[in-house]
C-alpha positions in Angstrom: -23.5 -8.3 9.9 -22.8 -10.6 6.4 -19.0 -9.7 5.1 -20.5 -8.8 1.7 -22.7 -5.9 3.3 -19.6 -4.4 5.6 -18.4 -2.8 2.1 -21.8 -1.2 1.2 -20.6 2.1 2.4 -16.9 1.4 3.1 -13.7 0.6 1.0 -10.3 -0.2 1.9 -6.8 1.2 0.7 -4.0 -1.0 1.1 -0.7 0.0 1.1 2.9 -1.2 1.8 5.3 1.4 3.6 8.9 0.3 4.1 10.0 1.4 7.6 13.5 2.0 6.6 13.3 3.3 2.7 10.0 5.0 3.3 8.8 3.5 0.0 5.2 3.6 -0.6 3.2 1.7 -2.7 -0.5 1.3 -2.8 -2.4 -1.9 -4.0 -4.1 -1.9 -7.4 -7.0 -4.3 -8.6 -6.4 -5.0 -12.5 -9.8 -3.1 -13.3 -7.6 -0.2 -12.4 -9.4 1.1 -9.2 -7.4 1.2 -5.5 -10.6 0.9 -3.4 -11.3 -2.6 -2.1 -13.3 -4.8 -2.6 -14.5 -2.9 -5.5 -14.1 0.8 -7.5 -15.7 3.4 -6.0 -19.1 4.4 -8.1 -18.9 6.6 -10.9 -19.2 10.4 -10.2 -18.2 10.0 -6.7 -16.2 13.2 -5.0 -14.1 13.4 -2.2 -15.6 15.5 0.6 -14.0 18.1 2.6 -13.3 17.3 6.4 -16.0 19.9 7.2 -18.5 18.5 4.7 -18.3 15.1 6.4 -21.6 13.5 7.8 -21.4 12.4 11.2 -22.3 8.5 11.0 -24.7 7.0 13.3 -23.4 3.4 12.7 -19.7 3.0 12.4 -18.2 -0.2 11.6 -14.6 -0.5 13.0 -11.8 -0.7 10.1 -10.6 -4.0 11.8 -13.8 -5.5 10.5 -13.1 -4.7 7.2 -9.4 -5.7 7.1 -10.8 -9.3 8.4 -13.4 -9.1 5.6 -10.7 -8.1 2.9 -8.8 -11.3 4.4 -11.1 -13.5 4.0 -12.1 -12.6 0.3 -8.2 -12.1 -0.7 -7.5 -15.4 1.5 -4.8 -13.6 3.0 -2.8 -14.4 6.6 -4.4 -12.6 9.2 -1.5 -11.3 10.3 -0.6 -9.4 6.7 -3.0 -6.2 7.1 -3.6 -4.0 9.9 -5.8 -1.0 9.9 -4.2 2.3 10.0 -5.5 4.5 12.5 -6.6 8.1 12.4 -7.5 7.5 8.3 -11.3 8.1 7.5 -12.0 9.7 4.4 -15.8 10.3 3.1 -16.9 9.9 -0.5 -20.1 11.6 -2.0 -21.1 9.1 -4.5 -24.9 9.1 -6.4 -25.8 6.0 -3.8 -24.7 8.2 -0.7 -21.5 8.4 1.4 -18.7 5.8 1.5 -16.3 5.8 4.4 -12.6 4.9 3.1 -10.2 3.6 5.4 -6.6 2.2 5.2 -4.9 -1.0 6.0 -1.2 -1.5 5.7 1.0 -4.6 4.6 2.8 -5.5 8.0 5.9 -7.2 6.3 9.7 -6.4 5.8 9.4 -6.7 2.2 6.6 -5.5 -0.3 4.5 -8.8 -1.0 4.7 -8.3 -4.7 4.4 -11.9 -5.6 1.2 -12.7 -3.0 -0.3 -9.8 -4.5 0.1 -10.6 -8.0 -1.0 -14.1 -7.5 -4.5 -12.4 -6.5 -4.2 -10.3 -9.8 -3.4 -7.3 -7.8 -0.3 -5.3 -8.0 1.9 -2.7 -6.1 2.0 0.7 -7.2 3.6 4.1 -6.6 1.9 7.0 -6.6 3.5 8.2 -10.3 2.4 5.1 -11.3 -1.3 5.8 -10.4 -1.7 9.3 -12.1 -4.9 9.2 -14.0 -7.3 7.3 -11.7 -10.6 9.2 -11.5 -10.5 12.5 -9.2 -12.1 11.0 -6.2 -9.4 8.2 -6.3 -6.4 10.6 -7.0 -7.7 12.5 -3.8 -7.8 9.7 -1.6 -4.4 9.0 -2.8 -3.2 12.2 -2.1 -4.7 12.3 1.5 -3.1 9.2 2.3 -0.1 10.1 1.4 -0.1 12.8 3.5 -1.6 11.1 6.6 1.4 8.4 5.9 4.3 11.1 5.9 2.9 12.8 9.0 2.5 9.6 10.9 
């Protein structure tokens, strides 16, 4: 499957969480979106767990991580797929499944991401994103605090 197609019905949230400080930061595009490699379509809304569709074809999140590593020219050991997080978003073009990938580093990779026109943001800094993204952030944060 070509890399451009793996993201047709999938997105990634990229985040950093400090092991000691518990500082949590999400990567954000210069266009404002927190979904990678591209924003969710307009009119997207997060589905509740009971509304999730059973998917026939499943892409392993590590495939998405590999594709985003290539696209952003990141070393293969920086990002790791976060197990147990898969949220479905209803969009005009169909269901998009969103997974999470974590930067496995001691310190937040601010400079590295800035060189790719990305920023690491705290949850309060991301207020005002579209409702589907805010709900994704909320669910991601809950998942991280439980994990």
